[in-house]
One Martini backbone bead per residue (centre of mass of N, CA, C, O) as a GRO file, in nm:
protein
   85
    1MET     BB    1  -1.323  -0.356   0.403
    2ALA     BB    2  -1.224  -0.048   0.404
    3GLN     BB    3  -1.315   0.272   0.286
    4GLY     BB    4  -1.094   0.488   0.276
    5PRO     BB    5  -1.019   0.656   0.533
    6VAL     BB    6  -0.823   0.560   0.830
    7PRO     BB    7  -0.791   0.559   1.147
    8PHE     BB    8  -0.452   0.584   1.295
    9SER     BB    9  -0.276   0.652   1.552
   10GLY     BB   10  -0.481   0.876   1.607
   11GLU     BB   11  -0.413   1.141   1.385
   12VAL     BB   12  -0.362   0.944   1.167
   13THR     BB   13  -0.426   0.904   0.820
   14CYS     BB   14  -0.541   0.630   0.637
   15LEU     BB   15  -0.479   0.473   0.314
   16PRO     BB   16  -0.503   0.318   0.037
   17LEU     BB   17  -0.301   0.279  -0.227
   18SER     BB   18  -0.543   0.287  -0.439
   19SER     BB   19  -0.602   0.611  -0.353
   20LEU     BB   20  -0.365   0.722  -0.474
   21PRO     BB   21  -0.190   0.924  -0.645
   22VAL     BB   22   0.011   0.963  -0.884
   23ASN     BB   23   0.335   1.013  -0.744
   24GLN     BB   24   0.279   0.948  -0.454
   25LYS     BB   25   0.408   0.986  -0.141
   26ALA     BB   26   0.464   0.739   0.122
   27GLU     BB   27   0.371   0.538   0.418
   28VAL     BB   28   0.370   0.249   0.563
   29THR     BB   29   0.150   0.114   0.820
   30HIS     BB   30  -0.035  -0.131   0.699
   31LEU     BB   31  -0.192  -0.458   0.678
   32GLU     BB   32  -0.504  -0.584   0.513
   33MET     BB   33  -0.555  -0.939   0.557
   34GLN     BB   34  -0.646  -1.291   0.541
   35ASP     BB   35  -0.425  -1.396   0.349
   36PRO     BB   36  -0.119  -1.533   0.417
   37GLN     BB   37   0.009  -1.552   0.130
   38ARG     BB   38  -0.026  -1.252   0.051
   39LEU     BB   39   0.126  -1.138   0.290
   40LYS     BB   40   0.398  -1.274   0.226
   41LYS     BB   41   0.442  -1.135  -0.044
   42LEU     BB   42   0.466  -0.846   0.063
   43ILE     BB   43   0.697  -0.896   0.262
   44ALA     BB   44   0.904  -1.012   0.051
   45ILE     BB   45   0.903  -0.718  -0.113
   46GLY     BB   46   0.894  -0.487   0.140
   47VAL     BB   47   0.605  -0.449   0.273
   48LEU     BB   48   0.648  -0.230   0.541
   49PRO     BB   49   0.636  -0.073   0.809
   50GLY     BB   50   0.789   0.246   0.715
   51SER     BB   51   0.786   0.233   0.419
   52PRO     BB   52   0.857   0.379   0.140
   53ILE     BB   53   0.606   0.489  -0.108
   54THR     BB   54   0.520   0.478  -0.469
   55LEU     BB   55   0.285   0.563  -0.696
   56LEU     BB   56   0.297   0.505  -1.061
   57GLN     BB   57   0.034   0.316  -1.119
   58ARG     BB   58  -0.323   0.209  -1.203
   59PHE     BB   59  -0.302   0.124  -1.518
   60PRO     BB   60  -0.385  -0.205  -1.523
   61SER     BB   61  -0.194  -0.176  -1.277
   62TYR     BB   62  -0.031  -0.161  -0.979
   63VAL     BB   63   0.246   0.062  -0.939
   64PHE     BB   64   0.532   0.037  -0.723
   65GLN     BB   65   0.774   0.192  -0.498
   66ILE     BB   66   1.061   0.041  -0.328
   67GLY     BB   67   1.311   0.199  -0.349
   68TRP     BB   68   1.451   0.044  -0.645
   69SER     BB   69   1.176  -0.105  -0.662
   70GLN     BB   70   0.927  -0.257  -0.877
   71PHE     BB   71   0.565  -0.320  -0.857
   72SER     BB   72   0.295  -0.547  -0.942
   73VAL     BB   73  -0.059  -0.518  -0.868
   74ASP     BB   74  -0.356  -0.568  -0.765
   75ARG     BB   75  -0.625  -0.425  -0.618
   76GLY     BB   76  -0.631  -0.603  -0.365
   77LEU     BB   77  -0.340  -0.541  -0.272
   78ALA     BB   78  -0.354  -0.229  -0.283
   79SER     BB   79  -0.595  -0.225  -0.063
   80ALA     BB   80  -0.405  -0.362   0.176
   81ILE     BB   81  -0.231  -0.102   0.161
   82TYR     BB   82  -0.139   0.117   0.414
   83VAL     BB   83  -0.116   0.480   0.428
   84LYS     BB   84   0.083   0.777   0.474
   85LEU     BB   85   0.165   1.123   0.404
   0.00000   0.00000   0.00000
């Protein structure tokens, strides 16, 4: 898995959710993971390309908000969610 910003769709720079500052708003661009079960979990809670997302907390787990819902995930899942500012 790549670390840091990743070029995606031409000029847009994407970075993992785990790299965002707290309270930063962004938009989900894509998900990068090999495990289909973990991918299904993210899709089931609404982590889809185009979704607005806000990182609320980084420790002890990553807490983010999509719509009116808040979710807590480990660093592995947070690192698999790529966003653009």
